[in-house]
C-alpha positions in Angstrom: -2.6 85.8 13.8 -3.3 89.3 15.1 -7.0 89.8 15.4 -8.5 92.7 13.4 -5.6 92.8 10.9 -6.8 93.3 7.3 -5.4 90.6 5.0 -5.1 90.9 1.2 -7.3 88.2 -0.4 -8.5 87.7 -3.9 -11.9 89.2 -4.7 -13.1 86.2 -6.8 -12.9 83.8 -3.8 -16.3 84.3 -2.4 -17.3 83.0 1.0 -20.2 80.9 -0.4 -18.5 78.9 -3.1 -15.0 78.1 -1.9 -15.9 75.2 0.5 -18.3 73.7 -2.0 -15.9 73.8 -4.9 -13.0 72.6 -2.7 -15.1 69.7 -1.3 -16.2 68.6 -4.8 -12.6 68.7 -6.0 -11.4 66.6 -3.0 -14.3 64.2 -3.4 -13.5 63.7 -7.1 -9.9 63.1 -6.2 -10.8 60.5 -3.5 -12.9 58.6 -6.0 -9.7 57.9 -7.9 -8.4 55.8 -5.0 -5.1 57.6 -5.0 -2.3 57.0 -2.6 -1.4 59.7 -0.1 1.3 61.2 -2.3 -0.8 60.9 -5.5 -3.7 62.6 -3.7 -1.6 65.5 -2.5 -0.1 66.1 -6.0 -3.6 66.2 -7.4 -5.3 68.1 -4.6 -2.8 70.7 -3.3 -2.9 72.9 -6.6 -6.7 73.1 -6.3 -6.5 74.0 -2.6 -3.9 76.8 -3.3 -6.0 78.1 -6.3 -9.0 78.3 -4.1 -7.0 80.3 -1.6 -5.8 82.6 -4.4 -2.2 81.5 -4.2 0.3 79.8 -6.5 3.1 78.9 -4.0 2.7 76.6 -1.0 1.8 73.2 0.0 1.7 70.7 2.9 4.7 70.7 5.4 5.4 68.3 8.1 7.4 68.4 11.3 9.7 65.4 11.1 12.0 64.8 14.0 11.8 68.4 15.2 12.4 70.0 11.7 9.8 71.3 9.2 10.0 69.7 5.8 7.9 69.9 2.6 5.7 66.8 2.0 4.1 68.3 -1.1 4.9 71.7 -2.6 3.6 73.8 -5.6 5.5 76.6 -7.2 8.9 77.9 -6.5 10.6 76.4 -3.4 11.3 79.6 -1.5 11.9 79.3 2.2 8.8 79.4 4.3 8.7 80.9 7.8 9.2 78.0 10.3 8.3 80.2 13.2 5.0 81.1 11.7 4.1 77.5 11.1 5.1 76.6 14.7 3.0 79.5 16.0 0.0 78.3 14.1 0.6 74.8 15.4 0.9 76.0 19.0 -2.2 78.1 18.8 -4.2 75.5 16.9 -5.4 78.3 14.6 -4.6 79.7 11.2 -1.8 82.3 11.5 -0.4 84.8 9.0 2.1 87.5 8.5 2.4 90.0 5.6 3.5 87.4 3.1 2.6 83.9 4.4 -0.4 82.1 5.8 -0.2 78.8 7.8 -3.0 76.6 9.1 -2.5 73.4 11.1 -4.1 70.3 9.8 -6.6 69.0 12.3 -5.2 65.7 13.5 -8.1 65.1 15.7 -9.4 62.6 13.2 -6.3 60.6 13.4 -5.4 58.2 16.2 -1.8 57.4 17.0 -2.2 54.1 15.2 -3.4 55.8 12.0 -0.6 58.3 11.7 1.1 57.5 8.3 4.6 58.2 9.6 5.7 57.9 13.3 8.5 60.4 12.7 5.9 63.1 11.7 4.6 64.9 14.7 2.5 67.6 13.0 1.4 68.8 9.5 0.3 72.3 8.3 -1.0 73.9 5.1 1.3 76.8 4.2 0.9 79.2 1.2 2.1 82.6 0.2 -0.4 85.4 -0.1 -1.2 87.0 -3.4 0.3 90.5 -4.0 -2.9 92.5 -4.7 -4.5 95.6 -3.4 -7.5 95.3 -1.3 -8.3 93.5 1.9 -10.7 91.1 3.4 -11.8 90.6 7.0 -9.2 88.5 8.8 -11.8 86.4 10.6 -13.5 85.4 7.4 -10.2 84.6 5.8 -9.1 82.5 8.8 -12.4 80.6 8.7 -12.0 79.8 5.0 -8.4 78.6 5.4 -9.4 76.5 8.5 -12.2 74.9 6.4 -9.8 74.1 3.6 -7.3 72.6 6.1 -10.0 70.6 7.7 -11.2 69.2 4.4 -7.6 68.4 3.5 -7.0 66.7 6.9 -10.2 64.7 6.5 -9.3 63.5 3.1 -5.8 62.5 4.2 -7.3 60.8 7.2 -9.5 58.7 5.0 -6.6 57.8 2.6 -4.2 57.0 5.5 -6.9 54.8 7.2 -7.6 53.0 3.9 -3.9 52.5 3.2 -3.4 51.3 6.8 -6.3 48.8 6.6 -5.1 47.4 3.3 -1.6 47.0 4.7 -3.0 45.5 7.8 -5.0 43.0 5.9 -2.0 42.0 3.8 0.1 41.6 6.9 -2.5 39.5 8.7 -2.8 37.3 5.7 1.0 36.8 5.7 0.9 36.2 9.4 -1.8 33.5 9.1 0.0 31.8 6.2 3.2 31.8 8.2 1.4 30.4 11.3 0.0 27.6 9.3 3.5 26.6 8.2 4.8 26.8 11.7 2.4 24.1 12.8 4.0 21.7 10.4 7.5 22.1 11.9 8.6 19.4 14.4 12.0 20.8 15.7 12.6 23.5 18.2 15.4 25.3 16.5 13.8 25.1 13.1 10.5 26.6 14.4 12.2 29.5 16.2 14.4 30.3 13.3 11.4 30.3 10.9 9.4 32.6 13.2 12.3 35.0 13.5 12.8 35.1 9.7 9.1 35.8 9.2 9.3 38.7 11.6 12.4 40.2 9.8 10.6 39.9 6.5 7.2 41.4 7.6 8.7 44.2 9.7 11.5 45.0 7.3 14.1 44.9 10.0 17.7 43.6 10.3 17.2 41.0 13.0 14.6 39.4 15.2 14.8 37.1 18.2 12.5 35.2 20.5 13.5 35.4 24.2 12.1 32.4 26.1 11.8 32.9 29.8 13.7 30.6 32.1 11.9 31.4 35.4 14.0 29.2 37.5 17.2 30.9 36.6 15.7 34.4 36.0 17.1 34.5 32.5 15.8 35.3 29.0 17.2 32.9 26.4 17.5 34.4 23.0 16.7 31.9 20.2 17.9 32.3 17.6 20.6 34.4 19.2 20.1 37.6 17.2 21.2 35.8 14.0 24.6 34.8 15.5 25.4 31.3 14.4 26.4 28.7 17.1 26.0 31.1 20.0 23.5 31.2 22.8 22.4 34.6 24.1 21.3 34.9 27.7 20.3 38.1 29.5 18.9 38.8 32.9 15.1 38.9 32.8 15.0 42.5 34.1 17.6 43.9 31.7 16.9 46.3 28.8 13.7 46.9 26.9 12.9 43.1 26.8 13.1 43.2 30.6 10.6 46.1 30.7 8.2 44.2 28.4 8.5 41.0 30.5 7.9 43.0 33.8 5.0 45.2 32.6 3.4 42.9 30.0 3.2 45.8 27.6 4.8 46.3 24.2 7.6 48.8 23.9 9.2 50.8 21.1 12.7 52.4 21.4 14.6 54.6 18.9 18.0 56.2 19.0 17.0 58.9 16.5 14.0 59.9 18.7 16.4 60.5 21.6 14.8 57.8 23.7 16.5 57.0 27.0 19.8 55.3 26.1 19.8 53.5 29.4 16.9 51.4 28.4 19.0 49.5 25.9 21.3 46.7 27.0 24.4 47.9 25.2 26.5 45.1 26.8 24.8 42.7 24.3 25.7 45.0 21.4 29.3 45.1 22.5 29.5 41.3 22.9 28.1 40.8 19.4 29.8 43.8 17.7 26.3 45.1 16.8 24.6 48.6 17.0 21.0 48.7 18.0 19.4 51.8 16.5 15.7 51.0 16.9 13.7 48.1 18.4 10.2 47.0 19.1 9.4 44.3 21.7 6.1 42.6 22.7 5.3 40.0 25.3 4.6 36.4 24.3 1.6 35.1 26.2 0.3 31.5 26.1 -2.3 29.4 27.8 -1.0 25.9 28.7 -3.1 22.9 27.7 -5.7 22.3 30.4 -5.1 25.6 32.1 -7.6 28.5 32.3 -5.0 31.2 33.1 -2.6 32.7 30.7 1.1 33.0 31.4 4.0 34.9 29.8 6.5 32.6 28.2 8.9 35.2 26.8 9.4 38.3 24.7 9.5 38.8 20.9 11.9 41.5 19.7 12.7 43.0 16.3 15.7 45.2 15.8 16.8 48.0 13.4 14.0 48.9 11.0 15.5 49.5 7.5 13.6 52.9 7.3 14.8 54.1 10.7 12.1 53.6 13.2 9.3 51.2 14.1 5.7 52.5 14.3 2.5 51.4 16.0 1.6 49.3 13.0 4.9 47.3 13.3 4.0 46.8 17.0 0.6 45.4 16.0 2.2 43.1 13.5 4.8 41.8 15.9 2.0 41.3 18.5 0.1 39.2 16.0 3.3 37.2 15.3 3.9 36.8 19.0 0.4 35.4 19.5 0.7 32.8 16.8 4.4 32.1 17.8 3.4 31.3 21.4 0.7 29.0 20.1 3.1 27.2 17.8 5.7 26.9 20.5 3.2 25.4 23.0 1.8 23.2 20.3 5.2 21.9 19.5 6.0 21.3 23.2 2.7 19.4 23.6 3.4 17.3 20.5 6.9 16.5 21.6 5.6 15.5 25.0 2.9 13.3 23.5 5.5 11.8 21.1 7.8 11.0 24.0 5.0 9.4 26.0 3.9 7.4 23.0 7.4 6.2 22.3 7.8 5.3 25.9 4.5 3.4 26.0 5.4 1.6 22.8 8.8 0.7 24.2 7.2 -0.6 27.4 4.7 -2.6 25.5 7.4 -4.1 23.3 9.6 -5.0 26.2 6.7 -6.5 28.2 6.6 -9.7 26.2 9.9 -10.2 24.4 10.7 -13.2 22.2 13.4 -14.6 24.5 15.8 -17.4 23.7 19.3 -18.1 22.5 18.5 -21.3 20.6 19.5 -21.3 16.9 15.9 -21.8 15.8 14.8 -18.7 17.8 17.6 -16.6 16.5 16.5 -17.6 12.9 12.9 -16.7 13.7 14.0 -13.3 15.2 16.0 -12.5 12.1 13.1 -13.5 9.8 10.7 -11.5 11.9 12.9 -8.4 11.7 13.0 -8.7 7.9 9.3 -9.2 7.4 8.5 -6.4 9.9 9.9 -3.8 7.4 7.2 -4.9 4.9 3.4 -4.9 4.9 3.2 -8.6 4.0 0.7 -10.9 5.7 2.3 -13.3 8.1 1.2 -16.8 9.2 2.6 -17.9 12.5 2.5 -21.7 13.2 3.3 -23.6 16.3 1.8 -25.7 19.1 -0.3 -24.2 21.9 1.7 -22.1 24.3 4.8 -21.6 22.0 4.4 -17.8 22.0 2.7 -17.1 18.7 1.1 -13.9 20.0 4.5 -12.8 21.4 6.0 -13.3 18.0 3.2 -11.3 16.3 3.7 -8.4 18.7 7.4 -8.4 18.0 6.7 -8.1 14.3 4.3 -5.3 15.0 6.6 -3.3 17.3 9.5 -3.6 14.9 7.5 -2.4 12.0 6.6 1.1 10.8 3.1 0.4 12.3 4.5 0.2 15.9 2.7 3.5 16.8 -0.6 2.1 15.6 -2.8 -0.3 17.6 -2.3 -4.0 18.0 -5.7 -5.7 18.1 -5.8 -9.4 18.9 -8.9 -11.6 18.1 -9.4 -15.2 19.1 -11.1 -16.7 16.1 -12.0 -19.9 18.0 -14.2 -17.9 20.3 -16.2 -16.2 17.6 -19.5 -18.0 16.9 -20.8 -17.8 13.3 -23.6 -15.4 14.2 -21.3 -12.8 15.8 -18.3 -13.2 13.6 -19.2 -10.5 11.0 -20.2 -8.0 13.6 -17.1 -8.6 15.7 -14.7 -8.2 12.8 -16.4 -5.7 10.6 -18.8 -3.9 13.0 -22.5 -3.1 12.6 -24.8 -0.1 12.3 -27.4 0.8 14.8 -30.6 -1.3 14.3 -28.9 -3.8 12.1 -30.3 -6.6 14.3 -32.3 -6.9 17.5 -29.6 -6.1 20.0 -27.8 -3.5 17.8 -28.8 -0.5 19.9 -25.8 1.6 18.7 -23.2 1.6 16.0 -20.2 -0.6 16.7 -16.8 -0.4 15.1 -15.3 -3.7 14.1 -11.8 -5.0 14.9 -10.6 -4.2 11.4 -11.5 -0.5 11.8 -10.1 -0.5 15.4 -6.7 -1.8 14.0 -6.5 1.1 11.4 -2.9 2.0 10.9 -1.7 -1.0 13.0 -1.8 -4.7 13.1 -4.7 -7.2 13.4 -3.7 -10.5 15.0 -6.1 -13.4 14.1 -5.3 -16.2 16.6 -6.5 -19.7 16.0 -7.5 -18.8 12.4 -7.7 -22.5 11.5 -10.9 -22.7 13.7 -12.9 -20.2 11.6 -16.1 -21.5 10.2 -16.5 -21.8 6.4 -18.6 -18.7 6.3 -16.1 -16.8 8.4 -13.3 -17.8 6.1 -15.2 -16.5 3.0 -15.9 -13.2 4.6 -12.3 -12.8 5.8 -11.0 -13.6 2.3 -13.2 -10.9 0.8 -11.7 -8.3 3.1 -8.2 -9.4 2.5 -8.7 -9.1 -1.2 -10.7 -5.8 -1.4 -9.1 -4.0 1.6 -12.5 -2.7 2.6 -15.2 -3.7 5.1 -18.9 -3.1 5.1 -20.6 -3.0 8.5 -23.5 -5.3 9.2 -26.6 -3.3 8.2 -24.6 -0.7 6.3 -24.0 0.0 2.7 -20.8 2.1 2.8 -17.5 0.4 1.9 -14.9 1.5 4.5 -11.2 1.3 3.5 -9.0 -0.4 6.1 -5.3 0.1 6.4 -4.4 -3.0 8.4 -1.6 -5.5 8.5 -2.9 -9.1 9.2 -0.9 -11.6 11.2 -2.7 -15.0 11.6 -1.7 -17.8 13.8 -2.8 -21.4 14.2 -1.8 -24.7 15.8 -3.8 -26.6 13.2 -2.2 -28.5 10.3 -3.7 -26.3 7.6 -2.5 -28.4 4.7 -4.3 -31.4 6.1 -7.4 -29.3 6.8 -7.3 -28.1 3.2 -7.1 -31.7 2.0 -10.1 -32.4 4.2 -12.0 -29.5 2.6 -12.2 -27.8 6.1 -10.1 -24.7 5.2 -10.1 -22.6 2.1 -7.0 -23.0 0.0 -7.3 -19.4 -1.4 -7.5 -18.0 2.1 -4.4 -20.1 3.1 -2.4 -18.5 0.3 -3.6 -15.0 1.2 -2.5 -15.5 4.8 0.7 -17.5 4.2 2.7 -14.9 2.3 5.4 -15.3 5.0 5.3 -18.3 7.3 7.1 -18.4 10.7 7.1 -21.6 12.7 7.8 -21.6 16.4 9.4 -24.8 17.8 8.0 -26.5 21.0 9.9 -25.6 24.2 11.1 -29.2 24.3 13.3 -28.6 21.3 14.9 -25.3 22.4 17.6 -26.6 24.7 18.7 -24.3 27.5 16.2 -21.7 26.5 14.0 -23.2 29.2 16.4 -22.0 31.9 16.6 -18.5 30.3 12.8 -18.2 30.2 12.4 -19.6 33.7 14.8 -17.0 35.1 13.0 -14.2 33.1 9.6 -15.2 34.5 11.0 -15.6 38.0 12.4 -12.1 38.0 9.1 -10.8 36.5 6.9 -12.4 39.2 9.2 -11.5 42.1 9.1 -7.9 41.0 5.3 -8.0 41.0 5.2 -9.6 44.4 8.0 -7.4 45.9 10.4 -10.1 47.0 14.0 -10.9 46.3 14.6 -13.1 43.2 15.5 -16.6 44.3 18.0 -18.8 42.5 17.5 -22.1 40.8 19.8 -24.8 42.2 21.3 -27.6 40.0 18.4 -30.0 40.8 15.8 -27.5 39.7 17.7 -26.7 36.5 18.0 -30.4 35.7 14.3 -30.9 36.4 13.4 -28.0 34.1 15.6 -29.4 31.4 14.3 -32.9 31.7 10.6 -32.0 31.8 8.6 -32.6 28.6 6.7 -29.2 28.7 3.6 -30.4 26.8 2.1 -27.0 27.5 5.3 -25.2 26.2 6.1 -21.7 27.4 2.6 -21.2 28.9 3.1 -24.2 31.1 6.6 -23.0 32.1 5.2 -19.6 33.0 2.5 -21.0 35.1 5.0 -23.3 36.9 7.3 -20.3 37.7 4.4 -18.2 38.8 3.3 -20.9 41.3 6.9 -21.3 42.6 7.3 -17.5 43.0 4.3 -17.3 45.3 4.6 -20.6 47.2 8.4 -21.1 47.6 9.6 -18.9 50.5 13.2 -20.0 50.3 15.9 -18.1 48.4 17.0 -21.3 46.6 14.5 -23.2 44.5 15.0 -27.0 44.4 13.5 -29.6 42.1 10.8 -30.6 44.6 9.6 -26.9 44.7 8.8 -27.1 41.0 6.3 -30.0 41.5 6.9 -31.3 38.0 5.0 -34.5 37.7 4.9 -34.9 33.9 7.1 -37.1 31.7 10.8 -36.4 31.3 13.1 -36.8 28.4 11.4 -34.0 26.6 14.1 -33.5 24.0 14.1 -37.1 22.7 14.9 -36.9 19.0 12.4 -39.6 18.1 9.4 -37.2 17.9 6.8 -36.3 20.5 7.0 -37.6 24.0 3.9 -39.8 23.6 5.3 -41.3 20.4 8.6 -41.9 22.1 7.1 -43.6 25.1 4.9 -45.7 22.9 7.9 -46.9 20.9 9.9 -48.1 24.0 10.5 -51.8 24.1 9.0 -54.0 26.8 12.2 -55.2 28.5 13.8 -52.9 31.1 17.3 -53.3 29.6 16.3 -52.2 26.2 14.2 -49.3 27.6 17.2 -48.2 29.7 19.4 -48.3 26.7 17.0 -46.2 24.6 16.6 -43.7 27.4 20.4 -43.4 27.7 20.7 -42.8 24.0 18.0 -40.1 24.1 19.5 -38.5 27.1 22.9 -38.3 25.5 21.5 -37.0 22.3 19.6 -34.3 24.2 22.7 -33.2 26.1 24.7 -33.0 22.8 21.8 -31.0 21.2 21.6 -28.6 24.2 25.4 -28.1 24.0 25.3 -27.2 20.3 27.3 -30.2 19.3 30.2 -29.4 21.7 31.2 -32.8 23.1 33.2 -31.3 26.0 30.2 -29.3 27.2 27.9 -32.2 26.7 30.2 -34.5 28.8 30.3 -31.9 31.6 26.5 -31.6 31.5 26.2 -35.4 31.9 28.8 -35.5 34.7 31.4 -37.4 32.5 34.8 -36.9 31.1 34.8 -36.5 27.3 36.6 -39.8 26.8 34.1 -41.6 29.0 31.3 -40.0 27.0 32.8 -41.4 23.7 33.2 -44.8 25.3 29.6 -44.8 26.5 28.4 -43.8 23.1 30.3 -46.7 21.5 28.8 -49.1 24.1 25.3 -47.9 23.2 26.0 -48.3 19.5 25.9 -44.5 18.9 28.0 -43.2 15.9 31.3 -41.4 16.7 33.7 -39.8 14.1 37.2 -41.1 13.5 38.6 -37.9 15.1 36.6 -38.5 18.2 37.9 -42.0 18.4 41.5 -40.6 18.0 40.8 -38.2 20.8 39.5 -41.0 23.0 42.7 -43.1 22.3 45.0 -40.1 23.0 43.3 -39.3 26.3 43.6 -42.9 27.3 
């Protein structure tokens, strides 16, 4: 505007009332909580009226061109050069027909601009055609005041709209982040994150580029929406490379004539895709146990549906990147912990396997596998040392509770006074030595298995308390009043004849039925045939590994000694024997003398236990020898699974000689066997 020029201006617009009236009108409009467009439609006519004009409005410079945002009156062309001059000078400017005043954008930060394509705004109106004049400086001051009031009102509306939009977006980001934490697969998580970004940012595609430091590559996952393809780019290429290198978010737009070289067009060509706009932000994470943060990749969104991304889109993508990095690291941690847990469970399960090839063990293994799939209580029976706890562990590790704890309790070692505290826990101060609260075994086994060994030795009071817990599925700590639910599977074991103890009123019948939902009975080692050799070789390899020495072999005399021994201590005795041999025998071949087995032989005599068998032997040597030969042959046949050829080889005889010996001893043989004997001569 040329200073000193006289401008036509309406006489009724006095210098004292215009700002007050305009301020009141704008304030009343703001109270209506209008949107930006609604506010302009309501306010611009009043602003023009206060200026004495009927044609004009708010114009914006969008991508280098001036355009009407809100206009009143006939849409006659307005002077672009006059508006540009006013914008360059930062002052109201006029010619003989038009007046232009830049809106003061000083109130607005870049983040608060309503439209990133709008670089400037101005109030433009046509002067009234009247005689008379006003001082140009006074007119300019009034127009500047009106423009400032309008800019301030728009600033408030834009800030309010932005805050509302920001709150809505943050709410959606937090909701999405909560859902991400429930996902357990890599590809599913990354695809869900990318879909969330495309929805919130209203863009065509989104991709997470994870940084492979070793190979200096960025791996796009999902690969820009391309099914079944993996996208790899150099970690210094394109805008994503800039973001990774600088650690700063970047926006690029083709319509804004940004540097075309910043975009990796080779990716577009390979995917038959055209990138028109993009925003990319770094993904920063803090690994578990680390104090420092590290960049793990770049989050990129491509092609906004409205043309360009703005600073608000950048903020939203940064929020998504923050939560995405946390979700990715959380998933990695969970996967690592899950792998470690599974490995530990597998190691624990393989540490004490239920070994053996005997038919009785195969049947027990099959039964254990079936019952493991249920939550039924199990009662394991068998003599001392037969492997009752090993069987209980196998049931546990084959069940859905395998990731839970396995807690073993020796009931025979629990005195009556400590039984309830040990099993159910106690509160602090419940009795003299209760200096702090203690969790009982039932609570410790939550989600897993509680193994009650030697349950037949429980006192009468202990049996009653155990029965109550099994029926109610809750425990109450000693000194407490709160019933605590327990999710525990109970496996009990005993070497006591419980039916006999029930008859003697020494074991509760109702507790027996609670425990004996499924019963598994382990045979003594003396009835498991060649399993003794398999177990011996297993223990031998185990102890030699611990010692760090080569595994020796068992010669025929040692094998025969192992097969002939009674094993009154069952597998526990065998294990102790092999442990002793592993440390004391320095040779690579173990002989019978190395085993130092001094107990009775003939362990597999079918006449019952060894003591009963020996007690039943006749006094004369001939009769005793005959009975021993019968028992020895029967044992060989049993160990060979009824295969007479194999039994004969084990005894060092030909099959025909074995049949002949059996007839001499009065042992039964079938007609076919007799025919075989005659044929073989």
